[in-house]
C-alpha positions in Angstrom: -10.4 -42.2 1.9 -7.1 -40.3 1.5 -4.5 -41.4 4.0 -0.9 -40.5 4.5 1.2 -42.3 7.1 4.7 -41.1 7.9 7.5 -43.1 9.5 11.2 -43.0 10.1 11.5 -40.1 12.5 13.7 -40.3 15.6 16.7 -38.8 17.3 20.1 -38.5 15.8 23.3 -36.6 16.5 24.5 -33.7 14.4 26.0 -34.9 11.1 23.8 -38.0 11.2 21.2 -39.2 8.8 17.5 -40.2 8.9 15.1 -41.4 6.2 11.5 -40.5 6.4 8.9 -42.4 4.5 5.3 -41.6 3.7 2.8 -44.3 2.5 -0.1 -42.9 0.6 -3.5 -44.3 -0.3 -7.0 -43.2 -1.4 -6.0 -41.0 -4.3 -4.2 -41.2 -7.7 -0.7 -41.1 -6.3 1.0 -41.4 -9.7 -0.4 -38.1 -10.9 0.1 -36.2 -7.6 2.8 -33.7 -6.6 4.0 -34.8 -3.2 5.8 -32.7 -0.6 7.4 -32.6 2.8 6.9 -29.8 5.2 8.2 -29.2 8.7 7.1 -27.3 11.8 9.3 -25.9 14.4 7.9 -25.3 17.9 5.7 -22.2 17.9 6.0 -21.7 14.2 3.9 -22.3 11.1 4.7 -25.2 8.9 7.3 -24.5 6.2 8.0 -26.1 2.9 11.0 -28.5 2.8 10.8 -30.4 -0.6 8.5 -31.5 -3.3 8.5 -34.0 -6.2 6.2 -33.8 -9.1 4.8 -36.8 -11.1 7.7 -36.6 -13.6 10.3 -36.7 -10.8 11.1 -33.0 -10.9 12.2 -31.8 -7.4 12.4 -28.5 -5.5 13.9 -27.8 -2.1 14.1 -25.0 0.4 17.5 -23.4 0.3 18.4 -24.5 3.8 18.3 -28.2 2.9 19.7 -28.2 -0.6 22.6 -30.6 -0.9 21.6 -32.4 2.3 18.1 -33.7 1.8 16.8 -35.8 -1.1 13.2 -36.4 -2.0 12.2 -39.5 -4.0 9.0 -41.3 -4.9 8.1 -44.9 -5.7 4.9 -44.9 -7.7 4.6 -48.7 -7.5 4.6 -48.7 -3.7 2.9 -45.3 -3.5 5.5 -43.9 -1.2 7.5 -40.8 -1.0 10.8 -40.6 1.0 12.9 -37.9 2.4 16.6 -38.8 2.9 18.1 -36.4 5.3 21.9 -36.3 5.6 24.3 -34.0 7.4 21.5 -33.2 9.9 21.9 -30.1 12.0 20.3 -28.9 15.3 18.2 -26.5 13.2 16.5 -29.4 11.4 14.8 -30.5 14.6 11.0 -30.3 13.9 7.9 -32.3 13.2 8.0 -33.4 9.6 4.7 -33.8 7.6 4.0 -35.4 4.3 1.5 -33.6 2.1 -0.6 -34.6 -0.9 -2.7 -32.2 -3.0 -5.5 -32.3 -0.5 -4.2 -33.1 2.9 -1.5 -33.9 5.4 -0.1 -36.8 7.3 0.0 -36.9 11.1 3.7 -35.9 11.3 6.8 -37.5 12.6 9.3 -36.0 15.1 12.9 -35.5 14.1 15.3 -34.5 16.8 18.9 -33.6 16.2 20.8 -33.4 19.4 24.3 -34.1 20.8 
């Protein structure tokens, strides 16, 4: 059974940092491209970042230079380090594997 469990969300002031983590199980994690998406209220989910099995990464322009995606194949986890957070980063963040989604974790950036 494929399972993705996100953690690390919360509230932070503008300019602060959060680190999201996604623990995966039930599929061949080492050969999977993993991604983070986010969903703003009333909007569809949008791509944030991905990392392929070789460690290649891609980011949406709005987070480049602020967010970093990384994977740990031994632990079967993928992390999203978010620095210099802005009000506009407030959203529910979802981990994605090739076939499904995690349950999401709320990130709120507020002064």
